[in-house]
VOTI-368632 format. One record per residue: residue in three letters; x, y, z of N, C-alpha, C in turn; residue number from 1. Coordinates in steps of 0.2 Angstrom, whole numbers, padded with zeros to 4 digits. Layout:
<rs>
r aa->ALA&n.c1->X&n.c2->Y&n.c3->Z&ca.c1->X&ca.c2->Y&ca.c3->Z&c.c1->X&c.c2->Y&c.c3->Z&i->NUM
...
</rs>
This chain:
<rs>
r aa->ILE&n.c1->0004&n.c2->-0006&n.c3->0000&ca.c1->0000&ca.c2->0000&ca.c3->0000&c.c1->0004&c.c2->0006&c.c3->0000&i->1
r aa->PHE&n.c1->0011&n.c2->0006&n.c3->0002&ca.c1->0015&ca.c2->0011&ca.c3->0002&c.c1->0021&c.c2->0010&c.c3->-0003&i->2
r aa->SER&n.c1->0019&n.c2->0007&n.c3->-0008&ca.c1->0024&ca.c2->0005&ca.c3->-0013&c.c1->0026&c.c2->0011&c.c3->-0018&i->3
r aa->ARG&n.c1->0022&n.c2->0015&n.c3->-0019&ca.c1->0023&ca.c2->0021&ca.c3->-0023&c.c1->0021&c.c2->0028&c.c3->-0020&i->4
r aa->PRO&n.c1->0025&n.c2->0033&n.c3->-0021&ca.c1->0023&ca.c2->0039&ca.c3->-0019&c.c1->0017&c.c2->0042&c.c3->-0022&i->5
r aa->TRP&n.c1->0013&n.c2->0046&n.c3->-0018&ca.c1->0008&ca.c2->0050&ca.c3->-0021&c.c1->0009&c.c2->0057&c.c3->-0024&i->6
r aa->LYS&n.c1->0006&n.c2->0059&n.c3->-0029&ca.c1->0007&ca.c2->0065&ca.c3->-0032&c.c1->0002&c.c2->0070&c.c3->-0029&i->7
r aa->ILE&n.c1->0004&n.c2->0072&n.c3->-0023&ca.c1->-0001&ca.c2->0077&ca.c3->-0019&c.c1->0004&c.c2->0083&c.c3->-0017&i->8
r aa->PRO&n.c1->0002&n.c2->0089&n.c3->-0018&ca.c1->0006&ca.c2->0095&ca.c3->-0016&c.c1->0007&c.c2->0095&c.c3->-0009&i->9
r aa->GLN&n.c1->0013&n.c2->0097&n.c3->-0006&ca.c1->0013&ca.c2->0098&ca.c3->0001&c.c1->0013&c.c2->0105&c.c3->0002&i->10
r aa->VAL&n.c1->0008&n.c2->0107&n.c3->0006&ca.c1->0007&ca.c2->0114&ca.c3->0007&c.c1->0011&c.c2->0117&c.c3->0013&i->11
r aa->GLY&n.c1->0010&n.c2->0113&n.c3->0018&ca.c1->0013&ca.c2->0115&ca.c3->0025&c.c1->0010&c.c2->0110&c.c3->0030&i->12
r aa->PRO&n.c1->0014&n.c2->0110&n.c3->0036&ca.c1->0012&ca.c2->0106&ca.c3->0041&c.c1->0006&c.c2->0109&c.c3->0046&i->13
r aa->CYS&n.c1->0003&n.c2->0104&n.c3->0049&ca.c1->-0002&ca.c2->0106&ca.c3->0054&c.c1->0000&c.c2->0103&c.c3->0060&i->14
r aa->SER&n.c1->-0004&n.c2->0104&n.c3->0066&ca.c1->-0002&ca.c2->0102&ca.c3->0072&c.c1->-0006&c.c2->0097&c.c3->0075&i->15
r aa->LEU&n.c1->-0007&n.c2->0092&n.c3->0071&ca.c1->-0011&ca.c2->0086&ca.c3->0074&c.c1->-0006&c.c2->0082&c.c3->0078&i->16
r aa->PHE&n.c1->-0008&n.c2->0078&n.c3->0083&ca.c1->-0004&ca.c2->0074&ca.c3->0087&c.c1->0000&c.c2->0078&c.c3->0091&i->17
r aa->ASN&n.c1->-0002&n.c2->0084&n.c3->0093&ca.c1->0002&ca.c2->0089&ca.c3->0097&c.c1->0008&c.c2->0090&c.c3->0094&i->18
r aa->GLY&n.c1->0009&n.c2->0090&n.c3->0088&ca.c1->0015&ca.c2->0092&ca.c3->0084&c.c1->0020&c.c2->0087&c.c3->0083&i->19
r aa->MET&n.c1->0018&n.c2->0081&n.c3->0086&ca.c1->0023&ca.c2->0075&ca.c3->0085&c.c1->0023&c.c2->0072&c.c3->0078&i->20
r aa->TYR&n.c1->0017&n.c2->0072&n.c3->0075&ca.c1->0016&ca.c2->0069&ca.c3->0069&c.c1->0013&c.c2->0074&c.c3->0064&i->21
r aa->PRO&n.c1->0017&n.c2->0079&n.c3->0061&ca.c1->0014&ca.c2->0084&ca.c3->0057&c.c1->0011&c.c2->0081&c.c3->0050&i->22
r aa->PHE&n.c1->0005&n.c2->0083&n.c3->0049&ca.c1->0002&ca.c2->0081&ca.c3->0043&c.c1->0002&c.c2->0088&c.c3->0038&i->23
r aa->SER&n.c1->0002&n.c2->0086&n.c3->0032&ca.c1->0002&ca.c2->0092&ca.c3->0027&c.c1->-0006&c.c2->0093&c.c3->0026&i->24
r aa->LYS&n.c1->-0007&n.c2->0100&n.c3->0024&ca.c1->-0014&ca.c2->0101&ca.c3->0023&c.c1->-0014&c.c2->0105&c.c3->0016&i->25
r aa->ASP&n.c1->-0020&n.c2->0104&n.c3->0012&ca.c1->-0021&ca.c2->0107&ca.c3->0006&c.c1->-0024&c.c2->0114&c.c3->0007&i->26
r aa->ARG&n.c1->-0025&n.c2->0118&n.c3->0002&ca.c1->-0027&ca.c2->0125&ca.c3->0003&c.c1->-0034&c.c2->0126&c.c3->0006&i->27
r aa->SER&n.c1->-0038&n.c2->0121&n.c3->0006&ca.c1->-0044&ca.c2->0122&ca.c3->0010&c.c1->-0044&c.c2->0119&c.c3->0017&i->28
r aa->GLY&n.c1->-0038&n.c2->0117&n.c3->0019&ca.c1->-0037&ca.c2->0115&ca.c3->0026&c.c1->-0039&c.c2->0108&c.c3->0027&i->29
r aa->HIS&n.c1->-0040&n.c2->0104&n.c3->0022&ca.c1->-0041&ca.c2->0097&ca.c3->0023&c.c1->-0034&c.c2->0093&c.c3->0024&i->30
r aa->THR&n.c1->-0033&n.c2->0089&n.c3->0029&ca.c1->-0027&ca.c2->0085&ca.c3->0030&c.c1->-0026&c.c2->0080&c.c3->0025&i->31
r aa->LEU&n.c1->-0020&n.c2->0081&n.c3->0022&ca.c1->-0018&ca.c2->0076&ca.c3->0017&c.c1->-0014&c.c2->0070&c.c3->0019&i->32
r aa->PHE&n.c1->-0008&n.c2->0071&n.c3->0022&ca.c1->-0004&ca.c2->0065&ca.c3->0024&c.c1->0001&c.c2->0067&c.c3->0029&i->33
r aa->TYR&n.c1->0004&n.c2->0062&n.c3->0032&ca.c1->0010&ca.c2->0063&ca.c3->0036&c.c1->0016&c.c2->0060&c.c3->0032&i->34
r aa->GLU&n.c1->0022&n.c2->0063&n.c3->0031&ca.c1->0027&ca.c2->0061&ca.c3->0028&c.c1->0034&c.c2->0060&c.c3->0032&i->35
r aa->PRO&n.c1->0034&n.c2->0055&n.c3->0036&ca.c1->0040&ca.c2->0054&ca.c3->0040&c.c1->0047&c.c2->0054&c.c3->0037&i->36
r aa->VAL&n.c1->0047&n.c2->0051&n.c3->0031&ca.c1->0053&ca.c2->0051&ca.c3->0027&c.c1->0051&c.c2->0053&c.c3->0020&i->37
r aa->PRO&n.c1->0055&n.c2->0055&n.c3->0015&ca.c1->0053&ca.c2->0057&ca.c3->0009&c.c1->0050&c.c2->0051&c.c3->0005&i->38
r aa->GLY&n.c1->0044&n.c2->0052&n.c3->0002&ca.c1->0041&ca.c2->0047&ca.c3->-0002&c.c1->0037&c.c2->0042&c.c3->0002&i->39
r aa->PHE&n.c1->0037&n.c2->0042&n.c3->0008&ca.c1->0033&ca.c2->0038&ca.c3->0013&c.c1->0028&c.c2->0042&c.c3->0016&i->40
r aa->ARG&n.c1->0022&n.c2->0041&n.c3->0013&ca.c1->0017&ca.c2->0046&ca.c3->0016&c.c1->0011&c.c2->0042&c.c3->0019&i->41
r aa->ILE&n.c1->0009&n.c2->0044&n.c3->0025&ca.c1->0004&ca.c2->0040&ca.c3->0028&c.c1->-0002&c.c2->0045&c.c3->0029&i->42
r aa->TYR&n.c1->-0008&n.c2->0043&n.c3->0027&ca.c1->-0014&ca.c2->0047&ca.c3->0027&c.c1->-0019&c.c2->0045&c.c3->0033&i->43
r aa->PRO&n.c1->-0022&n.c2->0050&n.c3->0035&ca.c1->-0027&ca.c2->0049&ca.c3->0041&c.c1->-0032&c.c2->0043&c.c3->0040&i->44
r aa->THR&n.c1->-0034&n.c2->0043&n.c3->0034&ca.c1->-0039&ca.c2->0037&ca.c3->0032&c.c1->-0036&c.c2->0031&c.c3->0033&i->45
r aa->GLN&n.c1->-0029&n.c2->0030&n.c3->0031&ca.c1->-0026&ca.c2->0024&ca.c3->0031&c.c1->-0024&c.c2->0022&c.c3->0039&i->46
r aa->LEU&n.c1->-0023&n.c2->0027&n.c3->0043&ca.c1->-0022&ca.c2->0026&ca.c3->0050&c.c1->-0028&c.c2->0024&c.c3->0053&i->47
r aa->LYS&n.c1->-0034&n.c2->0027&n.c3->0051&ca.c1->-0040&ca.c2->0024&ca.c3->0054&c.c1->-0042&c.c2->0017&c.c3->0052&i->48
r aa->THR&n.c1->-0040&n.c2->0016&n.c3->0046&ca.c1->-0041&ca.c2->0009&ca.c3->0043&c.c1->-0037&c.c2->0004&c.c3->0047&i->49
r aa->LEU&n.c1->-0031&n.c2->0006&n.c3->0048&ca.c1->-0027&ca.c2->0001&ca.c3->0052&c.c1->-0028&c.c2->0001&c.c3->0059&i->50
r aa->GLY&n.c1->-0032&n.c2->0005&n.c3->0062&ca.c1->-0034&ca.c2->0005&ca.c3->0069&c.c1->-0029&c.c2->0008&c.c3->0073&i->51
r aa->LYS&n.c1->-0024&n.c2->0012&n.c3->0070&ca.c1->-0018&ca.c2->0015&ca.c3->0074&c.c1->-0021&c.c2->0020&c.c3->0079&i->52
r aa->VAL&n.c1->-0024&n.c2->0025&n.c3->0076&ca.c1->-0027&ca.c2->0031&ca.c3->0079&c.c1->-0034&c.c2->0033&c.c3->0078&i->53
r aa->GLN&n.c1->-0037&n.c2->0036&n.c3->0082&ca.c1->-0044&ca.c2->0039&ca.c3->0080&c.c1->-0043&c.c2->0046&c.c3->0080&i->54
r aa->LEU&n.c1->-0044&n.c2->0049&n.c3->0074&ca.c1->-0043&ca.c2->0056&ca.c3->0072&c.c1->-0050&c.c2->0059&c.c3->0073&i->55
r aa->ASP&n.c1->-0050&n.c2->0065&n.c3->0077&ca.c1->-0056&ca.c2->0069&ca.c3->0078&c.c1->-0054&c.c2->0075&c.c3->0074&i->56
r aa->ARG&n.c1->-0058&n.c2->0076&n.c3->0068&ca.c1->-0057&ca.c2->0082&ca.c3->0064&c.c1->-0058&c.c2->0088&c.c3->0067&i->57
r aa->ASN&n.c1->-0062&n.c2->0088&n.c3->0073&ca.c1->-0063&ca.c2->0095&ca.c3->0076&c.c1->-0057&c.c2->0097&c.c3->0080&i->58
r aa->ASP&n.c1->-0054&n.c2->0093&n.c3->0084&ca.c1->-0048&ca.c2->0096&ca.c3->0088&c.c1->-0042&c.c2->0092&c.c3->0086&i->59
r aa->GLY&n.c1->-0042&n.c2->0087&n.c3->0082&ca.c1->-0035&ca.c2->0084&ca.c3->0081&c.c1->-0032&c.c2->0080&c.c3->0087&i->60
r aa->LYS&n.c1->-0036&n.c2->0079&n.c3->0091&ca.c1->-0033&ca.c2->0076&ca.c3->0098&c.c1->-0031&c.c2->0068&c.c3->0096&i->61
r aa->GLU&n.c1->-0026&n.c2->0066&n.c3->0100&ca.c1->-0024&ca.c2->0059&ca.c3->0100&c.c1->-0027&c.c2->0055&c.c3->0105&i->62
r aa->GLU&n.c1->-0031&n.c2->0050&n.c3->0103&ca.c1->-0035&ca.c2->0046&ca.c3->0107&c.c1->-0031&c.c2->0039&c.c3->0109&i->63
r aa->LYS&n.c1->-0029&n.c2->0036&n.c3->0104&ca.c1->-0026&ca.c2->0029&ca.c3->0106&c.c1->-0018&c.c2->0029&c.c3->0106&i->64
r aa->GLY&n.c1->-0015&n.c2->0034&n.c3->0102&ca.c1->-0008&ca.c2->0034&ca.c3->0102&c.c1->-0006&c.c2->0031&c.c3->0096&i->65
r aa->PHE&n.c1->0000&n.c2->0033&n.c3->0093&ca.c1->0003&ca.c2->0030&ca.c3->0087&c.c1->0009&c.c2->0026&c.c3->0089&i->66
r aa->GLN&n.c1->0008&n.c2->0019&n.c3->0087&ca.c1->0014&ca.c2->0014&ca.c3->0088&c.c1->0016&c.c2->0011&c.c3->0082&i->67
</rs>
């Protein structure tokens, strides 16, 4: 699922996960992805699917933690 990079513009970081895991946002403010290393991008929808974290779009609070 992470075999190839996505062609999504990286606009700037946001402060999800208390700043520990910065996600990029598009111009309308929607969260795009977190890129820990170049070319390896993790999307909030993928994190939800994997059951790693529960993202609340209202406050971006971390509920279960990232492991």
